[in-house]
Structures are given as structure tokens and as C-alpha cells.
C-alpha positions as CSV (number, residue, x, y, z in Angstrom):
1,M,-2.0,-0.2,22.6
2,A,-4.8,0.6,20.1
3,H,-5.0,3.9,18.3
4,I,-8.1,6.2,18.8
5,A,-9.5,8.3,16.3
6,T,-11.2,11.4,17.0
7,S,-13.9,12.7,14.5
8,Q,-16.8,10.2,13.3
9,P,-19.3,11.7,11.0
10,L,-20.9,8.3,10.9
11,Y,-23.0,8.8,13.8
12,R,-24.7,12.2,12.3
13,L,-25.9,10.1,9.6
14,L,-27.0,7.2,11.8
15,A,-28.9,10.0,13.9
16,E,-30.9,11.2,11.0
17,Q,-32.1,7.7,9.9
18,L,-32.9,6.2,13.5
19,P,-36.5,6.9,15.2
20,K,-36.7,9.9,16.9
21,D,-36.1,10.4,20.7
22,V,-34.8,6.8,20.7
23,A,-31.3,6.1,22.3
24,F,-28.7,3.6,20.5
25,T,-25.1,2.9,21.7
26,F,-22.8,1.9,19.0
27,Y,-19.3,0.2,19.1
28,H,-17.0,0.6,16.1
29,Y,-13.6,-1.2,15.8
30,S,-11.4,-1.5,12.7
31,T,-8.0,-2.5,11.6
32,P,-5.5,-0.5,9.5
33,P,-4.9,-1.8,5.8
34,S,-2.5,-4.7,5.6
35,K,-1.3,-6.6,2.9
36,S,-3.5,-9.9,2.1
37,P,-3.9,-12.6,-0.6
38,A,-5.3,-11.3,-4.0
39,L,-8.7,-11.7,-4.7
40,F,-8.6,-12.7,-8.2
41,S,-6.1,-15.5,-9.1
42,A,-3.4,-14.2,-11.8
43,P,-3.2,-15.8,-15.2
44,P,-0.3,-18.2,-15.8
45,H,3.3,-17.0,-15.7
46,K,1.8,-13.7,-14.1
47,R,1.9,-12.0,-11.0
48,S,-1.2,-11.4,-9.1
49,E,-2.1,-8.0,-7.8
50,Q,-0.9,-6.4,-4.5
51,T,-4.1,-6.2,-2.1
52,F,-4.7,-4.7,0.9
53,C,-7.4,-5.7,3.3
54,E,-9.2,-3.8,6.2
55,S,-11.5,-5.1,8.5
56,H,-14.5,-3.1,10.3
57,T,-17.1,-4.2,13.0
58,L,-20.2,-2.2,14.1
59,A,-22.2,-3.3,17.2
60,A,-25.5,-1.4,18.3
61,S,-26.9,-1.9,21.6
62,I,-29.9,-0.4,23.6
63,T,-31.1,0.0,27.1
64,P,-34.6,-1.1,27.5
65,K,-37.0,1.3,29.3
66,D,-37.8,-0.9,32.4
67,A,-33.9,-0.9,33.0
68,A,-33.0,2.6,32.7
69,G,-33.2,3.1,36.4
70,S,-30.8,0.2,37.5
71,L,-27.2,0.9,38.1
72,P,-25.5,0.2,36.1
73,P,-28.1,0.4,33.2
74,E,-28.8,-3.1,31.7
75,E,-27.3,-2.9,28.1
76,L,-28.1,-5.2,25.3
77,L,-26.7,-5.8,21.8
78,I,-29.1,-5.8,19.1
79,L,-27.0,-6.0,15.7
80,A,-23.6,-6.1,14.8
81,I,-22.1,-6.2,11.2
82,E,-18.8,-6.9,10.0
83,V,-17.2,-5.7,6.7
84,L,-14.0,-6.1,4.8
85,V,-12.6,-3.6,2.7
86,Y,-10.2,-4.9,-0.3
87,T,-8.0,-2.2,-2.2
88,T,-5.9,-2.7,-5.0
89,K,-4.2,-0.2,-7.6
90,H,-7.2,-0.2,-9.6
91,L,-10.4,-1.6,-7.6
92,T,-12.0,-1.0,-4.2
93,T,-13.9,-3.9,-2.9
94,I,-16.5,-3.8,0.1
95,F,-17.5,-7.1,0.9
96,V,-20.4,-7.6,3.9
97,S,-19.0,-10.4,5.6
98,K,-21.6,-11.0,8.2
99,A,-24.5,-9.3,9.7
100,D,-26.7,-10.8,12.8
101,S,-29.4,-9.6,15.1
102,T,-30.4,-10.5,18.6
103,G,-34.3,-9.8,18.5
104,Y,-34.1,-7.9,21.8
105,I,-35.0,-4.5,19.9
106,S,-38.7,-5.4,20.6
107,L,-37.9,-4.5,24.0
108,L,-38.4,-1.0,22.7
109,H,-41.9,-1.3,21.8
110,L,-41.5,0.9,18.9
111,P,-44.7,1.3,16.9
112,R,-45.1,-1.3,14.1
113,P,-43.8,1.0,11.3
114,Q,-40.6,1.6,13.1
115,A,-40.2,-2.1,14.4
116,G,-37.7,-3.5,11.8
117,S,-36.4,0.0,10.3
118,P,-33.7,0.7,12.5
119,L,-31.6,-2.5,11.6
120,K,-32.2,-1.9,8.0
121,A,-31.1,1.9,8.4
122,I,-28.1,1.0,10.6
123,C,-26.8,-1.6,7.8
124,G,-27.7,0.5,4.9
125,T,-25.7,3.7,6.5
126,F,-22.8,2.0,7.6
127,V,-22.1,0.2,4.1
128,S,-22.9,3.5,2.2
129,W,-20.7,5.7,4.8
130,L,-17.9,3.2,3.9
131,A,-18.3,3.3,0.1
132,R,-18.3,7.3,0.1
133,E,-15.1,7.5,2.6
134,R,-13.2,4.8,0.7
135,Q,-14.1,6.0,-2.9
136,R,-10.9,7.1,-5.0
137,E,-11.0,9.3,-7.9
138,G,-10.9,7.5,-11.1
139,K,-11.3,4.0,-9.6
140,T,-14.1,1.6,-9.6
141,L,-15.8,0.7,-6.3
142,V,-18.0,-2.4,-5.8
143,V,-20.1,-3.3,-2.6
144,S,-20.4,-7.3,-2.8
145,L,-22.2,-9.9,-0.4
146,F,-24.1,-13.0,-0.3
147,A,-27.4,-13.6,1.1
148,R,-27.7,-17.0,2.8
149,A,-30.3,-17.4,5.3
150,Q,-29.1,-18.9,8.6
151,D,-30.4,-19.0,12.5
152,Q,-27.3,-16.9,13.9
153,Y,-24.0,-15.6,12.4
154,L,-22.4,-13.7,15.3
155,F,-24.6,-14.1,18.4
156,P,-24.2,-17.6,19.8
157,A,-27.8,-19.2,21.0
158,S,-29.7,-16.0,19.8
159,I,-32.2,-18.2,18.1
160,E,-33.6,-19.4,21.4
161,N,-35.0,-15.9,21.9
162,K,-38.6,-16.0,20.8
163,D,-38.6,-12.5,19.7
164,K,-36.0,-12.7,17.1
165,H,-37.3,-12.6,13.6
166,V,-35.3,-14.7,11.4
167,L,-36.0,-14.3,7.7
168,D,-36.3,-17.0,5.4
169,D,-33.9,-17.4,2.0
170,R,-36.3,-15.5,-0.2
171,G,-37.1,-12.6,2.4
172,L,-33.5,-12.2,3.1
173,V,-32.5,-11.6,-0.5
174,K,-35.0,-9.2,-0.9
175,W,-34.3,-7.5,2.4
176,W,-30.9,-6.8,1.6
177,C,-31.6,-5.6,-2.1
178,R,-34.0,-3.1,-0.6
179,V,-31.0,-2.0,1.9
180,L,-28.4,-1.6,-0.8
181,D,-30.8,0.1,-3.1
182,P,-30.5,3.7,-1.6
183,I,-26.9,3.2,-2.6
184,V,-27.6,2.7,-6.3
185,R,-30.0,5.7,-6.3
186,E,-27.2,7.9,-4.9
187,Y,-25.8,8.1,-8.4
188,K,-26.8,8.6,-11.8
189,A,-28.0,5.7,-14.1
190,E,-25.3,4.2,-16.8
191,K,-25.7,5.4,-20.1
192,E,-25.6,3.4,-23.5
193,Q,-22.1,3.4,-25.1
194,E,-21.6,5.9,-27.7
195,P,-20.3,5.2,-31.1
196,L,-16.3,5.8,-31.4
197,T,-16.8,8.7,-33.9
198,E,-18.9,10.8,-31.5
199,R,-16.6,10.2,-28.6
200,L,-13.6,11.1,-30.7
201,A,-15.6,14.6,-31.8
202,K,-16.7,15.2,-28.2
203,R,-12.9,14.6,-27.1
204,E,-11.5,17.0,-29.6
205,Q,-13.8,19.7,-28.9
206,A,-13.3,19.6,-25.1
207,A,-10.0,19.6,-25.8
208,V,-10.0,22.8,-28.1
209,T,-12.5,24.8,-25.8
210,G,-11.3,23.5,-22.5
211,D,-14.5,22.6,-21.3
212,A,-14.5,19.9,-18.5
213,S,-18.5,19.5,-18.7
214,S,-18.0,16.7,-21.1
215,K,-16.8,14.7,-18.2
216,S,-19.7,12.3,-16.8
217,E,-20.4,11.9,-13.3
218,C,-20.3,8.7,-11.3
219,T,-22.8,6.1,-12.1
220,A,-24.0,3.1,-10.1
221,K,-25.7,-0.3,-11.0
222,G,-27.1,-3.1,-8.7
223,Y,-26.6,-6.7,-10.0
224,L,-28.1,-9.7,-8.7
225,V,-27.7,-13.6,-9.3
226,I,-29.6,-16.4,-8.0
227,P,-28.0,-19.7,-9.1
228,G,-30.6,-21.9,-10.7
229,F,-33.3,-19.2,-11.4
230,E,-33.9,-17.8,-14.7
231,P,-33.7,-14.0,-15.3
232,Y,-37.6,-13.3,-15.4
233,D,-37.7,-15.0,-12.0
234,T,-35.0,-12.9,-10.4
235,L,-36.6,-9.9,-11.3
236,R,-39.1,-10.6,-8.4
237,Y,-36.4,-9.9,-6.0
238,I,-35.1,-6.8,-7.6
239,P,-36.7,-3.5,-6.0
240,P,-39.0,-2.0,-8.6
241,P,-38.2,1.7,-9.9
242,P,-40.0,4.3,-8.3
243,S,-41.9,5.1,-11.5
244,P,-42.9,3.2,-14.6
245,T,-40.9,5.6,-16.9
246,A,-37.7,5.5,-14.7
247,P,-34.8,3.4,-16.0
248,R,-34.4,0.2,-14.4
249,R,-31.0,0.3,-12.0
250,W,-30.9,-3.5,-11.5
251,A,-29.7,-6.2,-13.6
252,T,-30.1,-10.0,-13.6
253,T,-26.3,-11.0,-14.1
254,H,-23.1,-10.6,-12.9
255,P,-20.3,-7.8,-13.3
256,L,-17.1,-10.0,-12.9
257,L,-16.0,-9.4,-16.5
258,Q,-15.8,-5.8,-16.0
259,L,-14.1,-6.2,-12.0
260,A,-11.7,-8.8,-13.1
261,P,-8.2,-7.3,-13.9
262,H,-7.8,-9.6,-16.8
263,P,-10.9,-10.3,-18.5
264,G,-9.6,-12.4,-21.0
265,A,-8.2,-15.0,-18.6
266,P,-9.8,-18.4,-17.5
267,P,-12.7,-18.5,-15.5
268,R,-10.6,-19.5,-12.3
269,C,-9.2,-15.6,-12.5
270,L,-12.4,-14.0,-13.0
271,V,-14.2,-15.0,-9.6
272,P,-12.9,-13.2,-6.5
273,H,-12.1,-15.2,-3.4
274,F,-13.8,-14.1,-0.2
275,P,-13.8,-15.8,3.2
276,D,-16.5,-18.1,3.9
277,D,-17.9,-17.7,0.3
278,P,-19.7,-20.5,-1.6
279,K,-17.9,-19.3,-4.9
280,A,-14.5,-19.8,-3.0
281,R,-15.1,-23.1,-1.9
282,F,-16.2,-24.3,-5.6
283,L,-13.2,-22.7,-6.8
284,D,-11.2,-24.6,-4.6
285,E,-12.6,-27.9,-5.7
286,L,-12.3,-27.2,-9.4
287,D,-8.5,-26.3,-8.9
288,E,-8.1,-30.0,-8.0
289,E,-8.7,-30.4,-11.8
290,L,-5.5,-28.7,-12.5
291,P,-2.1,-30.6,-13.2
292,D,0.0,-28.6,-11.2
293,R,-2.2,-28.2,-8.2
294,G,0.7,-29.8,-5.7
295,T,3.3,-27.2,-6.8
296,D,4.7,-24.4,-4.5
297,A,3.0,-21.7,-6.6
298,M,-0.5,-23.1,-6.4
299,L,-0.4,-23.9,-2.3
300,K,-0.9,-20.3,-1.5
301,E,-4.1,-18.4,-2.0
302,G,-4.5,-17.1,-5.4
303,G,-1.6,-19.0,-6.7
304,T,-0.8,-19.3,-10.5
305,P,-0.4,-22.3,-12.3
306,S,3.1,-22.8,-13.9
307,R,2.7,-26.0,-15.8
308,S,-0.8,-25.5,-17.6
309,N,-2.8,-22.9,-19.3
310,G,-5.1,-22.4,-16.1
311,Q,-8.4,-24.1,-17.7
312,W,-10.5,-26.6,-15.7
313,K,-11.6,-29.6,-17.4
314,S,-15.1,-29.6,-16.2
315,V,-15.9,-25.9,-16.5
316,K,-14.9,-23.8,-19.7
317,T,-16.6,-20.7,-19.4
318,L,-18.1,-18.3,-16.8
319,D,-22.0,-19.1,-17.6
320,Q,-20.9,-22.8,-17.0
321,F,-19.4,-21.8,-13.5
322,W,-22.8,-20.2,-12.6
323,D,-24.7,-23.3,-14.1
324,F,-22.9,-25.6,-11.8
325,M,-23.3,-23.5,-8.7
326,A,-27.0,-24.2,-9.0
327,F,-26.2,-27.8,-8.0
328,R,-24.0,-26.8,-4.9
329,Q,-25.1,-27.8,-1.3
330,E,-25.5,-24.2,-0.5
331,C,-27.8,-23.6,-3.5
332,S,-29.7,-27.0,-4.1
333,S,-30.7,-27.7,-0.3
334,G,-34.0,-26.2,-0.8
335,R,-32.8,-22.9,-0.1
336,I,-31.7,-20.1,-2.5
337,V,-28.4,-18.0,-2.2
338,G,-28.3,-14.6,-3.8
339,F,-25.1,-12.8,-5.0
340,I,-25.3,-8.9,-4.9
341,W,-23.1,-6.5,-6.4
342,I,-23.4,-2.7,-6.4
343,V,-21.0,-1.5,-9.0
344,I,-20.0,2.8,-8.6
345,T,-18.0,3.6,-11.9
346,P,-16.2,6.7,-12.0
347,P,-16.2,9.1,-14.7
348,K,-13.9,8.0,-17.6
349,P,-12.6,9.8,-20.7
350,S,-14.2,9.4,-24.0
351,I,-11.1,7.0,-25.0
352,P,-9.6,5.4,-21.9
353,D,-6.0,6.1,-21.7
354,E,-3.4,3.6,-21.1
355,D,-1.0,3.7,-17.8
356,E,1.7,6.3,-19.0
357,E,4.3,5.7,-16.3
358,P,5.9,2.6,-17.9
359,S,5.6,4.0,-21.3
360,Q,7.1,7.3,-20.1
361,A,10.0,5.6,-18.6
362,F,10.5,3.3,-21.5
363,S,10.6,6.1,-23.9
364,S,13.2,8.1,-21.8
365,V,15.5,5.3,-21.5
366,S,15.4,4.8,-25.3
367,Q,15.9,8.4,-25.9
368,N,18.7,8.6,-23.8
369,D,20.2,5.5,-25.4
370,S,19.3,6.9,-28.9
371,Q,21.1,10.6,-28.2
372,S,24.2,8.4,-26.9
373,T,24.4,6.4,-29.9
374,T,24.1,9.2,-32.3
375,I,26.7,11.3,-30.4
376,S,29.5,8.5,-30.1
377,S,29.0,7.5,-33.8
378,L,29.7,11.3,-35.0
379,P,33.2,11.8,-36.2
380,G,35.9,13.7,-34.6
381,T,33.9,13.8,-31.4
382,P,35.7,12.6,-28.1
383,K,34.3,9.7,-26.6
384,K,33.1,9.9,-23.2
385,K,32.9,7.9,-20.3
386,M,29.1,6.2,-19.8
387,R,28.0,6.8,-16.3
388,T,27.3,3.8,-14.5
389,A,25.5,3.0,-11.0
390,P,28.0,3.5,-8.3
391,K,29.5,0.3,-7.0
392,R,28.9,-0.4,-3.5
393,R,32.0,-0.3,-1.4
394,R,33.2,-3.3,0.3
395,R,34.5,-3.4,3.7
396,K,38.2,-3.7,4.1
397,V,39.2,-7.0,5.7
398,N,41.3,-6.5,8.4
399,T,44.2,-9.2,7.8
400,E,46.4,-8.1,10.7
401,Y,46.6,-10.1,13.7
402,G,45.4,-8.6,17.2
403,P,42.3,-8.5,19.3
404,I,39.1,-8.1,17.8
405,P,37.7,-4.3,18.1
406,L,34.2,-3.9,20.0
407,I,31.7,-2.5,17.9
408,L,28.8,-0.9,19.8
409,P,25.2,-1.5,18.2
410,R,23.3,1.1,17.0
411,I,19.8,1.5,18.5
412,K,17.2,3.2,16.6
413,S,14.8,4.8,18.6
414,S,12.0,5.0,16.3
415,S,11.6,1.2,15.8
416,S,12.0,0.5,19.4
417,T,9.1,-1.5,20.8
418,L,9.6,-1.2,24.5
419,S,7.3,2.1,24.9
420,T,4.3,0.5,23.2
421,T,2.0,2.7,25.5
422,S,3.1,6.2,24.3
423,S,0.9,7.5,21.6
424,G,3.8,8.6,19.4
425,S,5.0,5.1,18.8
426,S,1.6,3.8,18.1
427,S,0.9,6.4,15.5
428,S,4.4,5.9,14.0
429,K,3.5,2.3,13.3
430,L,0.2,2.9,11.2
431,P,0.2,2.8,7.5
432,P,-0.2,6.5,5.6
433,E,-3.4,7.8,5.2
434,S,-3.4,7.4,1.3
435,S,-1.3,5.5,-1.0
436,A,-1.4,4.2,-4.5
437,Y,-3.1,1.0,-3.3
438,F,-5.6,2.5,-0.5
439,T,-7.0,5.4,1.0
440,W,-7.5,5.4,4.9
441,P,-8.5,8.9,6.1
442,P,-8.8,9.3,9.8
443,S,-12.5,10.2,9.8
444,S,-13.5,6.9,8.6
445,R,-11.5,4.9,11.0
446,G,-13.2,2.8,14.0
447,T,-13.4,4.4,17.4
448,V,-10.4,1.8,18.3
449,V,-8.0,0.7,15.6
450,F,-6.5,-2.8,16.3
451,P,-3.9,-4.9,14.7
452,A,-5.2,-7.9,13.2
453,K,-4.2,-10.1,15.9
454,D,-6.3,-8.3,18.5
455,Y,-9.0,-7.7,16.0
456,N,-9.4,-11.6,15.7
457,R,-9.4,-12.1,19.6
458,A,-12.3,-9.4,20.0
459,H,-14.2,-11.2,17.5
460,E,-13.7,-14.5,19.0
461,V,-14.9,-12.9,22.5
462,L,-18.1,-12.2,21.0
463,L,-18.5,-15.6,19.3
464,Q,-17.8,-17.2,22.8
465,Q,-20.9,-15.4,24.3
466,N,-24.7,-16.4,24.9
467,F,-27.5,-14.4,23.9
468,A,-30.3,-16.8,24.6
469,T,-32.0,-14.9,27.5
470,R,-32.4,-11.5,28.6
471,T,-30.2,-11.9,31.6
472,A,-27.5,-14.0,29.5
473,A,-27.5,-11.5,26.7
474,A,-27.0,-8.4,29.4
475,R,-24.1,-10.5,31.0
476,S,-22.4,-11.2,27.7
477,T,-22.7,-7.5,26.6
478,K,-20.8,-6.4,29.4
479,R,-18.3,-9.0,29.3
480,W,-17.7,-8.2,25.6
481,K,-17.2,-4.6,26.3
482,E,-14.8,-4.8,29.0
483,E,-12.6,-7.3,26.9
484,V,-12.4,-5.0,23.9
485,A,-11.4,-2.3,26.3
486,V,-8.8,-4.1,27.8
487,L,-7.7,-5.1,24.4
488,G,-7.7,-1.4,23.0
489,G,-6.3,0.0,26.3
490,V,-9.3,2.3,26.6
491,E,-11.9,2.6,29.2
492,G,-14.8,4.0,27.3
493,W,-15.1,3.6,23.4
494,S,-18.8,3.7,23.2
495,R,-20.9,6.6,21.2
496,T,-24.7,7.1,22.2
497,V,-26.9,8.4,19.5
498,I,-30.3,10.0,19.8
499,G,-32.4,9.2,16.7
500,K,-34.1,12.5,15.0
501,K,-35.8,10.8,12.1
502,E,-39.6,11.4,12.5
503,V,-41.8,8.8,11.2
504,A,-45.9,9.1,11.1
505,G,-47.2,6.8,13.5
506,P,-51.0,5.8,14.5
507,A,-53.2,8.5,15.8
508,P,-53.2,9.3,19.4
509,G,-55.7,6.8,21.2
510,A,-55.9,4.4,18.4
511,T,-54.9,0.8,19.2
512,I,-51.3,-0.3,18.0
513,G,-51.6,-3.3,15.7
514,A,-55.1,-3.6,15.4
515,T,-56.6,-5.0,12.4
516,P,-58.8,-2.4,10.4
517,V,-62.4,-3.9,9.7
518,S,-64.2,-2.4,6.5
519,I,-68.0,-2.6,6.9
520,I,-70.1,-2.5,4.1
521,G,-73.5,-0.9,3.5
522,V,-73.7,1.5,6.9
523,R,-76.4,4.0,6.7
524,K,-75.2,7.3,8.0
525,K,-76.3,8.7,11.3
526,R,-78.2,11.9,11.4
527,K,-76.5,14.9,12.9
528,P,-77.8,15.5,16.6
529,D,-78.2,19.2,15.7
530,D,-80.4,18.7,12.5
531,A,-82.4,16.1,14.3
532,A,-83.1,18.2,17.2
533,A,-84.3,21.0,14.9
534,T,-86.7,18.7,12.9
535,E,-87.8,16.0,15.3
536,P,-89.5,16.3,18.7
537,A,-87.6,15.2,21.8
538,E,-88.0,11.6,23.4
539,V,-90.8,10.9,25.9
540,K,-89.3,9.1,28.8
541,P,-92.0,7.6,31.1
542,T,-91.4,7.1,34.8
543,D,-91.3,3.1,34.7
544,G,-88.0,3.4,32.7
545,A,-89.2,2.2,29.5
546,Q,-88.0,4.4,26.7
547,M,-90.7,5.5,24.0
548,L,-89.8,6.9,20.6
549,G,-91.6,10.4,19.8
550,A,-94.2,10.7,17.1
551,G,-91.7,12.0,14.5
552,L,-89.7,8.6,14.9
553,V,-92.6,6.1,14.2
554,R,-93.1,5.4,10.8
555,K,-96.9,4.4,10.3
556,K,-97.9,2.0,7.8
557,V,-99.8,3.3,4.8
558,K,-103.8,2.5,4.9
559,V,-105.3,0.6,1.7
560,E,-108.8,1.6,1.2
561,S,-110.6,-1.6,-0.1
562,T,-114.2,-2.0,-1.4
563,P,-116.6,-3.8,1.5
564,A,-117.5,-7.1,0.5
565,P,-121.7,-7.8,0.8
566,K,-122.6,-9.3,4.1
567,A,-124.0,-12.4,2.5
568,S,-120.6,-13.5,1.0
569,A,-118.8,-12.7,4.3
570,A,-121.3,-14.9,6.5
571,I,-120.7,-17.9,4.2
572,G,-116.8,-17.2,4.4
573,V,-116.4,-17.0,0.5
574,N,-114.1,-14.4,-0.8
575,T,-115.9,-12.1,-3.4
576,L,-113.9,-9.8,-5.9
577,G,-115.0,-6.2,-5.8
578,A,-116.6,-4.4,-8.7
579,G,-113.6,-2.7,-9.9
580,L,-111.4,-6.0,-9.9
581,V,-114.1,-8.0,-12.4
582,R,-113.4,-8.0,-15.9
583,K,-116.3,-8.2,-18.0
584,K,-116.5,-9.8,-21.2
585,E,-116.9,-7.8,-24.5
586,K,-120.3,-8.0,-26.2
587,A,-120.0,-9.4,-29.7
């Protein structure tokens, strides 16, 4: 049976970002951290990092206004997003695996400025919430995803809905950059690296004064790579800074060298393996060039070569890897694919300290060894017996003849799997809240926590539904909710949130979506009060014809002209007046 979490601060954050007085229903289920294949392949003759993976799925649904009175009310899924959280001893990676919408949010008839904002707000709030909950002190955290335009990811046949708005490849890259940009703005910008002498001086001053203000705060930076695009072409997809003087928070490159556990390793050890990722498929094809591909060490994911140096024949550097990615089918079929990273760097000391655990253990062992050798070498000192590890006692073999004694088995009540429905047994199987490899607080878990097998089953149920029409979507939503409730052993696992964000909409009485028309050269109309005071009222005759008043009629100005002589008028000849004849000057 699944374990149910109690506190969910995520829904308060969602209410602050959703439109006011609009109801949304959310479904959140996840898995506990479990061991998974390493993201980065280890260099030759070295072990890969121990990695844990945790899966989250958040789905949102609405109840249309015209179906609110029906029993039971018609509910339609509008959005689903899946996020995977990978953790190691030194790095936390939040990978946005899939996100899809059905298009039925149009049934809410939201104003035009609010039509697409709920989906953007839900995705951005959920990812930023997970980043804050999974952030560990002194550990780097990265949010990673690849934007690839497709008709449907999680909702089968939803593309047949005419109201579903599918972004193209360029629009999708810009959309995800705008969704993740608020996460970058939550932290300070990265500063330039100071010289070594200045860092040493600041560290000594902080050690003498005991001042902790020299520690910097967490910084964040965004990265975007579009294979086949030059850096100046990629700048068009990056969100602009809020002001011209503000520092640029995005870069048109990749942060893989600072994320990989072994930056000096071959390129195959610098690129992470994510599920259903174009980079991972390219890595698997390039690994076919290694001479020890068929060995047992290379068959598993993230395997390390044992008979070669791990270098490919065709790709020698990381820059060449990205150049070759531009010719892959996902990137060269007329569509672009954007790889996005948000790196949140914790505060570090001026000079990074090495891991002290192995060095301390080595120094303590060497110190004990040196002390023992010096004591034994002194003359006249009695030799002491060296303490050794206690040997395991072997069982006494019964060589006597006779019947075999009956030994009853010991039953461990804590590991019994008979009563799986009790809360005590289910909670005892859950991993601890924190360890050296992950952090798993109860407030950041899903409403239902599934084992990996049941989580995959709930995911398959969603992929087997039909969202082509409104009737089919309502039936599929109901069936998916019931199936997940049966898997989790709960009845109601939804959470309804009422939005609180006020958005400035159109003025009352205005037509929504009307295109504004600008008219140039319109004469202003006189005010009625001024016109009544200065001009007479209109005269309305009895026959229905409207007559303008005397003050509203503009008379033509009369031009006085000299009367022509009668003789010329009779003949019809135009004669100039006396004032218009120019006389010749006398010599």
C-alpha cells in the first residue's frame, strides 16, 4: 500500500500564481529515492558514482462551468508534467522528462491575457518548488531539459482536439526559457573569479576576525545550446534582461565541464545519460567504436571500458560532440532542439578544501603505525601484543552419531511482508529523510508515494487513454483517477486550489479579443455644454426634416467686383476692370 504525505506547501505556491477565483484540481504522486544507473560514465578502471533517482508526476484538471451542476461533475485533465530527480554525493540533477497539455483549458473561457498563463505558471512553480526542496547545503543543483516539439507526449489522441495549441520548435524553446527564467532571477548573478592573492587575503582576514560575511550567497546561471546554431543566433531565444544595464544571466554554451565528476576524462564521461534523450542515443552509438564494447563491464548503463582508454575514434573533444549533434536526425530534420540547463551554485570558500574524511582516516592510521614502531624500537621496553581484529568463531561440528536436532527458524517481525496494509510496515520500508546522497523531506513528497513498479503502472494507465474529444477525455480522466486510487489504496487523493492572482483584464463592457483600430485625423467634437451656451438650438419643422440653426451654417464670403459695361456684356466679351489693367509707363 502506498504511503500518504500530509503537508503540501506546493499548493499554496500554485494558488498565488493561478488566476483569481478559478478552481484547479491537482494530482501528485512520486516514488522514494532508489538506486539507479549513474548519469555520467566513469573513466577507465574507476567506479561510477552511486546515484539515486526519484520520480514525480503532477497532473492538473478542471471542471468546466457548463458541467459544474452535473453529478458527478465532469472533470478534464489539462496538463501533466513528469520530473526525475537524480542525486549523488556531490550533485543534484532535476530533469524535466515530459510535459503535455490537452487543450481543454479553453473551456474555462479565460480572458486573453490569462489564456496561456496557467500552464506556464504550473510548470514553472512545480520545477522551482522541487529545486528549493531538493537543494542541499554545499551541493550544486542543476535543472536540465531538452525542448523538442511533438504533437503529444502524455495524452494520446489529444492532437485531434482543435483547441489544443501546439507550439513549433522555435516557440517551444522560447517558452521553456521563459518558464525557467524566474528560477534564475531568484538567485544572484555569478561574479568574476578573483585572483588567488585576493582570495587568500580575504580568507585570512575572515579567519582572524571570525566574520562569516565573506561567504557569498547562492548564484544561478542559465545555459542554452541549439545544435547547428551559432552563438549570436541562439541569443534570439534567450530571455532579455529586465534593463539594459542588468547583467546577462544566460549563456549560449553548456556547463558540462563543471557538472561532470571527472572534468579531465574522455568526452563520453562528460555527457549525462537521461532517458529518451537524443544525447544518450548518440552516446550509445559512439560507444560502438570502443574495442571492449561487448565485455561485461560495458553491457550495463554507464559501464567503464577495461581494455581501452575510453576515447572514441570519430569524436575527440566535447565541442566536436556538439558539432556532430547538429547532423543527428532529431536536430537536422527541419526542426531545432534546445538543450537547457539552470545551474545553482552554492557558496564556496575562497579556496576549495579537499575531502577530509579519507585523509583524516589515512593520517590516523599512519600516526598509530608510527607510534607503534617507535615504541617497539626503544630498548628495554616490553613488547606488547598487537591488537588484531577478533576472529569469527566457527560453529562446532558435531561429529557424534545420533538424531539431528530440530532448530526452529527465527521470524523477524520487522521484515515480515504479510501485513502490508498497516501504516507501520509501509513507513518502515521507506528510506530515511536525509543521507549523504539525497534529501527526501516529507513536505516535498507526492500525495501518494508509490514503489517504482506501481509508479510505472500508473504511468501506463495514462498512456492507454483517449483524449480526442471532450466525452472521451472525461471518461479517461475518471478511469485514470480510479486506477491510481486502487494502486495507492486510497479513495481521494486530489487537491483543489483556488487561484488568488489578480490579472488586469479588459475594461467592463469591452469586447474581448477585438482588434483595436487607430483612426488618424479625426476632429474633436465640441462639448454639449459649450455648444448649448454659444449656439442656438436646432429648429425642427413639423414635416420631419432637420434644419440646422443659423449659427451652424457657414455663409460664403462675398467678393465685390467692378461691374462691367453694358456694351461688352451684350456682346459677351469679358472686359477687365480698371483696377486690373496695367498701364504702360511713359517714356
